N, C-alpha and C positions, 0 to 999 in steps of 0.2 A: 072507553076512547081515552080517558087518557093514556094506556099504554101504547098506545101510538106513536109520543113522540118518546119512548125508550129506548127502542131501540137507537135511533138516533143519537141520543148524550148517549149514549154507551158505545157509540165510535166512535162518537166527540174526545171521550175520554179516552181509551184505547188513545187515542190518533194523538193527545199530548203528551200523553204518559209518558212516555222515550224521550221531550224534551225536559224536565222534568228528573231524571234520571243521568241525563248528563250531566245533572249541574252537584248531584251527589259529592260529597269529599271523601274516597279513600286513606284514609288517612298507615297501606302499609304503601303509598306511592316513593315515602321514603325512609327511611333510616338514620338510626340513632350516628353510626359508626361516618355520619357523610357531615357531623357537627365538629366543632369544638372540642375538645375533647377536656374534660374534667369532672372532678368527683360530682356526682348530682345530676349530670345528663339522661343518663336514659332512663330513673323519673321525670327529672324537665320535661324529659318526648312524649313521653309517657301521657303524661298531666293530659299535655297542651297539643297531644295528635285526638285528644278523644270531640275531641271538637274543631281543629283546623291546619291546615296544614305547615308544618316549625318549618318553613321557608321565610314565613309570618313572621315568626319570633326573632329568626336571626338576622332579618331586612330591621331593625330595633336596636338603637346602642342610647339607653338610660340611665338614668341610676338607679340606685337599689327601691328611690321614693317613687322612683316614675316604673321599674317594673313594681314594686306595690300596688300603688293607683290604677294598673291596668288588672292587675288582677279582683282588686275590690272594683271595679266593672265589671268585669267576664262576672263577677259572681252578681250583681243587681240589677246587669239586665240583660246578662246572653244565662241567668242558670247553671253556671260553672258553681258544680257544689263544690264548699268551703271547703281548704287544706286543713288537717287539722296540724298543730304549732310545727312540730316538728318536717313534717313534708312539706311546708310553707316554705320552712326555714333554706332545708337541702333546692328547696326551687327558685326564690328567690338570690341563695347567695351562687350557684349557675349562673342562671339567666345575667350578676349583675360579674362577674366574675368573665365570662365569655365576653358577654356583649355591653360594654362600658359607652359612655355615653359617646356621639361623637356630634363633629362637630356641624351646626346644621347646612343642608344641604343651600337651602334659600332662604326666603324671609320669609320669618314667624316663628324660626325657632322648629318645635320639637313638633309634632301632633300627634297627640293616640287617637292609632290609627282604630280604633274600639268607642272611638268617642260619639260616632258620627251616627 
């Protein structure tokens, strides 16, 4: 008698599965060549696109300390694997050079997009 609901449950799961598949990020929708050229671009691109699009990164304009805070937050909250010191220096050097701070667009100044 318990199996009577199983086909309906299975049908429901199959019906909603495409909705989950559509929200998945595909890292290969972007390529490193689309972004600011410089030492560490490829390493930074592939480090970041393991979890999210690089356009999110390129939209930021942060100081080195703010980039460092973002990386630390992603390690703490989003299970990003910690970078070895050498790799971290390469990534931070690229981000600091390619995407430096900008004047705030509105009130409140800079807000970390990963802090939510």
